[in-house]
C-alpha positions as CSV (number, residue, x, y, z in Angstrom):
1,M,27.6,142.0,100.0
2,R,26.5,139.3,102.4
3,F,27.4,135.6,102.3
4,S,24.9,133.1,103.5
5,I,26.1,130.5,105.9
6,G,25.1,127.7,103.5
7,L,27.2,129.3,100.7
8,F,30.1,129.7,103.0
9,F,30.1,126.1,104.1
10,F,29.7,124.9,100.5
11,F,32.7,127.0,99.5
12,L,34.8,125.7,102.4
13,L,33.8,122.1,101.7
14,S,34.7,122.4,98.0
15,L,38.2,123.6,99.0
16,I,38.7,120.7,101.4
17,I,37.7,118.2,98.7
18,V,39.6,119.9,95.7
19,V,42.8,120.9,97.4
20,P,43.8,117.4,98.7
21,G,43.1,115.9,95.3
22,Q,45.3,118.5,93.6
23,A,48.1,118.0,96.2
24,Q,48.1,114.2,95.4
25,N,48.5,115.0,91.7
26,R,51.4,117.3,92.3
27,R,53.6,114.7,94.0
28,P,56.9,114.4,92.2
29,E,57.7,111.1,90.7
30,P,60.5,109.2,92.4
31,V,63.8,109.8,90.6
32,E,66.6,107.2,90.8
33,V,69.6,109.0,92.0
34,D,72.0,106.1,92.3
35,R,71.8,102.3,92.7
36,I,74.0,99.5,93.8
37,V,75.6,97.5,91.0
38,A,77.8,95.2,93.1
39,V,78.4,94.2,96.7
40,V,82.0,93.3,97.7
41,G,82.3,92.1,101.2
42,D,80.8,94.8,103.3
43,E,81.1,97.5,100.7
44,V,79.0,98.5,97.7
45,I,79.9,99.7,94.2
46,T,77.3,102.2,93.0
47,L,76.2,102.9,89.4
48,R,77.6,106.5,89.8
49,E,81.0,105.2,90.8
50,L,81.0,102.8,87.9
51,Q,80.0,105.5,85.5
52,M,82.8,107.8,86.8
53,H,85.5,105.2,86.4
54,T,84.2,104.3,83.0
55,E,84.3,107.9,81.8
56,R,87.8,108.4,83.2
57,A,88.9,105.2,81.4
58,L,87.3,106.4,78.1
59,Q,89.1,109.8,78.4
60,Q,92.4,108.1,79.0
61,L,92.0,105.8,76.1
62,Q,91.0,108.7,73.8
63,K,94.1,110.7,74.9
64,Q,96.3,107.7,74.1
65,G,94.6,107.3,70.7
66,T,93.6,103.8,71.5
67,Q,90.6,102.2,69.7
68,L,87.7,102.3,72.1
69,P,86.0,99.0,72.9
70,P,82.2,98.8,73.0
71,R,81.0,100.7,76.0
72,D,79.3,97.7,77.6
73,V,82.4,95.6,77.3
74,L,84.6,98.4,78.9
75,R,82.0,98.9,81.6
76,G,82.1,95.2,82.5
77,Q,85.9,95.2,82.6
78,I,85.9,98.3,84.8
79,L,83.4,96.7,87.2
80,E,85.5,93.6,87.4
81,R,88.6,95.6,88.1
82,M,86.8,97.7,90.8
83,M,85.6,94.5,92.5
84,M,89.1,93.0,92.5
85,D,90.5,96.2,93.9
86,R,87.9,96.2,96.7
87,I,88.6,92.6,97.6
88,Q,92.3,93.2,97.7
89,L,91.9,96.4,99.8
90,Q,89.6,94.7,102.3
91,F,92.2,91.9,102.6
92,A,95.0,94.4,103.0
93,R,93.2,96.2,105.7
94,E,92.3,93.0,107.5
95,T,96.0,91.9,107.5
96,G,97.3,95.2,108.7
97,I,98.7,96.7,105.6
98,R,98.8,100.5,105.9
99,V,100.3,103.5,104.1
100,D,101.0,106.4,106.4
101,D,100.7,110.0,105.4
102,G,104.5,110.5,105.2
103,E,104.9,107.6,102.7
104,L,102.0,108.8,100.7
105,D,103.4,112.4,100.5
106,Q,106.8,111.0,99.3
107,A,105.0,109.0,96.6
108,L,103.0,112.1,95.5
109,V,106.3,114.1,95.2
110,R,107.8,111.3,93.1
111,I,104.7,111.3,90.8
112,A,104.8,115.0,90.5
113,S,108.6,115.1,89.7
114,G,108.1,112.2,87.2
115,N,105.8,114.6,85.4
116,K,108.4,117.4,85.7
117,M,106.3,119.4,88.2
118,S,106.4,120.5,91.8
119,L,103.7,119.0,94.0
120,P,101.7,122.3,94.0
121,Q,101.9,122.5,90.2
122,F,100.9,118.8,89.9
123,R,97.9,119.5,92.2
124,K,96.8,122.4,90.0
125,A,97.1,120.3,86.9
126,L,95.0,117.6,88.4
127,E,92.3,120.0,89.4
128,K,92.4,121.6,86.0
129,D,91.7,118.2,84.5
130,G,88.7,117.9,86.9
131,I,90.4,115.5,89.4
132,E,90.0,116.3,93.1
133,F,93.4,116.1,94.8
134,A,92.0,114.5,97.9
135,K,90.4,111.7,95.8
136,F,93.7,111.3,93.8
137,R,95.6,111.1,97.1
138,E,93.4,108.3,98.4
139,D,93.5,106.5,95.1
140,I,97.3,106.5,95.3
141,R,97.2,105.3,98.9
142,E,94.9,102.4,97.8
143,E,97.2,101.5,94.9
144,M,100.2,101.4,97.3
145,M,98.3,99.2,99.7
146,I,97.4,96.8,96.9
147,G,101.0,96.8,95.7
148,R,102.2,95.9,99.2
149,L,99.7,93.1,99.4
150,R,100.8,91.7,96.1
151,E,104.4,91.9,97.1
152,R,103.8,90.2,100.3
153,E,101.8,87.4,98.7
154,V,104.4,86.8,96.1
155,V,107.3,86.8,98.6
156,S,105.4,84.4,100.8
157,R,105.0,81.9,97.9
158,L,108.5,82.3,96.7
159,V,110.6,79.2,97.3
160,I,114.3,79.3,96.6
161,S,116.2,76.1,97.1
162,E,119.8,76.3,98.5
163,S,121.2,75.2,95.2
164,E,119.6,78.1,93.4
């Protein structure tokens, strides 16, 4: 079986024309993975973060038997809370408020004992509920920082006269 040179070039040329056209048609459509829903100072809040916080709040409300608000209302409240927390954390960091690992560990032991568990048992219970211990730990650190900031701000505004 012999191919003619003309037939060979025709076949080669048709591959060059057809293959790039097919490759263009096979490009996957862009898929939105995440997006920014708010910018707070130099940090962003992503849609994924907002969805995770909203789901966690819904689960807690359901466990408590609380009537659930409309999802968009809850989502707006969660976003507002996240923004306030970020603002307060940024201010706390700027003003030198810190929580060292020793203080954080003590707080975690208190939380575990408040739930009638040892710290390792508490950690397992969190992970069983789908909560990463490292994330929980950082959330507690941030809550402690915000608490210290609020205490400092209240104390600095507190005025007690000598007669009181």
